N, C-alpha and C positions, 0 to 999 in steps of 0.2 A: 670609884667604879660603879657604884649604885647610880650615880648620875648618868653615866654612859648607858647602863642597862635601862634606865628609865626613858631614855630617848629612843629606844628600839620600838618598832611597831610590828604588828602582826604581818605575816606574809600575805600579800594580796595576789590572787591569780589574775593574769591578763584577761581582758574580755574575750568572750567566745568570738571566733571569726564570723564575719557576716556572710550573707549569701551572695553578695556581689563584691568583687568580681569572682566568677566561678573558677575553679581549679582548671588547669590545662586539659585534663581528661574530659571534662564536661564540654569544653570548647570543641574538642575533636568529635565527641559524640553528637553535638549539635550540628556540626558541619556535615557529618555523615548522614544524619537524618534529613537535613536540608537538601543534600545531593540526591538522596533517595526520592524525596518528594518532587524534585525537579525532573528526575528521570521518569517517574510515574506520570507527571503532567505531560511530558514530551510524548510518551507512549500513548497516552489518552488522546492527545492532539493528533498524532499520526493516525490512530484508529478512526477518529472522527473525520479527518480529512479524507481518508480512504472510503469511508461510508458515504460521504456526500459526493465524492467523485463518482462512485459507483451509481448512486442515485441519479446524478446529472447525466451520465453516459447512458444509463438505462432509459431515461426520459428521452434522450436524443434518438435512441433506437426505436422507441415507441412512435416518435414523430416520423421517422423515416418509414416505418411500416405502415402507419396510417396514410401517409402520402402515397405510398405504393398501392394501398387498397383503393384509393380514389382514382389514381391515374393509370396504374398497371404498367408502368415503365420499368421493365426488368433491368435495363442497362443503368438507369439512374439509381435504382434500389441497390444493385451490387456495388456501384461506384461509391455511393454514400456509406454503405456498410463497410466497405473496404477502408474508406477514409476514417470512419469512426474507430475501427479496429487499429488502424495505424496510429492514431492519436493516443489511444489507450496503451498500446504497446510501447510507444515512445515515452509515455509517462511512467511506465512500470519497469522497463528494461533499459539497458544502456543504449545510447544512440548507435554505436558501431554494431551492436548486436541486432538491432531491429530496423534501422533506418533504410538501408540500401537494399533490402530484400524485395524481390519481385517474383511473380509467377509461382513455380513449384517450390522454390526455396522459401517464399513467403508463407505458402500453405504448410510446408513442413515445419516452419517456425511456429505457426499457430497450433499445429497438431502437437508439437513437442511441449509447448507451454499449456496446452489444453488437456493433454493426457489421453488422447485417442487418435483416430484418423478421420474424423468428421470433416476436416477441411481438405485433405488430400484425395479421399475417395468417396466422401459423403456429400451432404447438401452444401457444404462450403466450397466445393470444387468450382462452382460457378464464379467465385471471386477472382479466379485467375484468367477467365476468358471473357465473360459477359461484359464487364465494364469497358473492354477494349473493342467492342463492336461485334462480337459473336452473337447474332440474333437467332441462331438455330437452336441453341440450348435453352430449354425452359427452366425457369427458376421456381422452386417450391419455397415461396416467401416465408411460410410458417415454419418449415423445417430449418431454413437458414436463420431465421430469427431465434429459434430455439437453440441452435448450436452457438450462435453469437452470444446469447444470454448466458449460456453455460460457460463460455470462455470468459466473459466479463465477470461472472460470479466467482470463478476460480482464480482469476488474476487480480481483480480489483476488490473482491469481497474479502471475507475473513477466513476462508478455507484454504487448505493446501499451502500453508505458509512456508514449510520447509522446502518443498520442491520449487516453489516460486523463488526463494532466495538462491537456490542452486542454479536455477535457470537465469536469474539476473546476472550472476557472476560468470555464467558460461561454463559451469562445471560439467565435466564429462565430455568436453570437446578437445 
């Protein structure tokens, strides 16, 4: 029996588990962190693209206004501004919501997404008539540019995000 007891050895503990591969909980946490970082990158990209779009459209508006200052053609000014607003609206809102609008419905849409009545009854009113040959109405180019800049800032800029989302989806109609 002593022979058998002499062959026994001390109990040895298994080695500590290594750091790799991690436990399933760490994989889940890593995936959640990765998904969060992807989401933040996507939101940053969206904000950046909105910022550059706003800058590009604002530069286009400045070009239109400087051309009007040189030539004084109100019909061309209003047609160019209307096209600029249409492009921006189609970029921001659904095509069925903004594409087919003309005249007073177009101005009402601009007012609704602008948060005022500067297009229906203010300086933007000329967008419904002057591009189509009404040479009797005089255009206040500076006031029109101010209203358009305000619309662009509110719709392409970083302000008024909640109401812009509601208007995109057509909420309230």
